[in-house]
C-alpha positions in Angstrom: 58.2 55.9 147.0 61.5 57.1 148.6 63.1 53.8 146.6 61.6 54.8 143.3 63.2 58.3 143.8 66.5 56.8 144.5 66.4 54.2 141.6 65.1 57.2 139.2 68.2 59.7 140.3 70.7 56.8 140.0 69.3 56.1 136.8 69.2 59.6 135.9 72.7 60.1 136.9 74.1 56.7 135.1 72.5 58.1 132.0 74.5 61.5 132.3 77.5 59.8 133.3 77.2 57.7 129.8 76.4 60.8 128.1 79.3 62.9 129.8 81.4 60.0 128.9 80.4 59.4 124.8 81.5 63.1 124.4 84.8 63.0 126.1 85.1 60.0 123.9 84.3 61.7 120.8 86.3 64.7 121.9 89.4 62.6 121.8 88.7 61.6 118.9 88.3 64.7 117.2 91.5 65.8 118.7 93.6 63.0 117.5 92.2 63.5 113.8 93.3 67.3 114.6 96.7 66.4 115.4 97.0 63.7 112.4 95.8 66.4 110.0 98.4 68.9 111.4 101.5 66.3 111.6 100.8 65.3 107.7 100.5 69.1 106.9 103.6 69.7 108.9 105.0 66.6 106.8 103.8 67.9 103.4 105.2 71.2 104.0 108.9 70.1 105.3 108.9 67.8 101.9 108.1 70.8 100.0 111.0 72.7 101.5 113.5 70.1 101.2 112.5 70.0 97.5 112.6 73.4 96.7 115.9 73.7 98.7 117.6 71.2 96.9 115.8 72.4 93.8 117.4 75.9 94.3 121.2 74.4 95.5 121.1 72.6 92.1 120.0 75.4 90.2 117.2 74.2 88.9 114.9 76.9 90.1 115.6 80.7 90.1 116.6 82.1 93.5 114.0 84.8 93.4 111.2 82.1 92.7 112.2 79.3 95.5 113.1 82.4 97.9 108.9 83.1 97.2 107.9 79.6 97.5 110.2 79.0 100.7 108.7 82.0 102.8 105.5 81.4 101.8 105.6 77.4 103.5 108.0 78.8 106.3 105.4 81.1 107.5 102.7 78.4 107.0 104.5 75.9 109.3 102.1 74.5 111.7 104.5 74.3 114.8 104.1 76.4 118.1 106.9 78.5 119.3 107.9 79.1 115.7 111.2 80.5 115.8 111.9 83.8 113.7 112.7 82.5 110.1 113.8 86.2 109.1 116.6 86.1 111.5 117.3 82.4 110.9 117.2 82.5 106.9 117.8 86.1 106.5 118.9 85.8 102.7 116.1 83.7 101.7 113.9 86.6 103.7 115.5 89.8 102.2 115.4 88.1 98.8 111.9 87.8 99.0 111.3 90.9 100.5 113.0 92.3 97.3 111.4 90.3 94.6 107.7 90.1 96.6 105.8 92.8 94.3 107.6 92.0 91.1 104.4 91.0 88.3 104.0 87.2 88.0 101.8 85.6 86.3 98.9 87.4 84.1 100.5 90.8 85.2 103.8 89.6 84.2 102.2 88.8 80.3 100.9 92.1 80.3 104.1 93.9 80.4 105.8 94.9 77.4 108.9 93.0 76.2 111.2 95.6 77.5 109.9 95.9 80.8 109.5 92.1 81.1 113.5 92.5 80.2 114.4 94.9 82.5 112.3 93.3 85.3 114.5 90.3 84.7 117.6 92.2 85.0 116.4 93.9 88.4 115.4 90.4 89.6 118.6 88.9 88.7 120.7 91.8 90.2 118.8 91.1 93.4 119.4 87.4 93.0 123.4 88.3 92.5 123.3 90.5 95.7 121.7 88.4 97.9 122.8 84.6 96.0 125.4 83.3 98.6 123.4 84.0 101.5 120.4 82.7 100.1 122.6 79.4 99.3 123.9 79.3 102.5 120.3 79.6 103.8 119.3 76.4 101.5 122.0 74.4 102.5 120.9 74.9 106.1 116.7 73.8 105.1 117.5 70.9 103.2 118.0 69.1 106.8 115.3 71.5 108.5 113.1 69.5 110.7 110.8 70.3 113.6 
């Protein structure tokens, strides 16, 4: 009778150990998958930052539009202990703060021609004011790696 209880206990412990091992294996696979997705996202964001920076440096993209895009990409970088990009790339962040509230897309289409032209003049003045600082930031961003 005692032998039967011991065998049952050993079988139960073996089954629980196998189940725990299989859960740990699944957890390890899940963590690896999450890390792969994070790495892939990081690579895509860094590539986008590089392309936008290059386009801005070559004047293929408005500085204000580029700053808006770069701001959102930098803020969405999936890294731990993210540096303070607003200090590191102060020109980009300053211009973003100036133009972030300007209407775009459908809201811009709703403006009259005069309002659009005034908005463009205002945006161009801000781009001129922050231009050299933004271009210096962009030069450093073209080689960004984390």
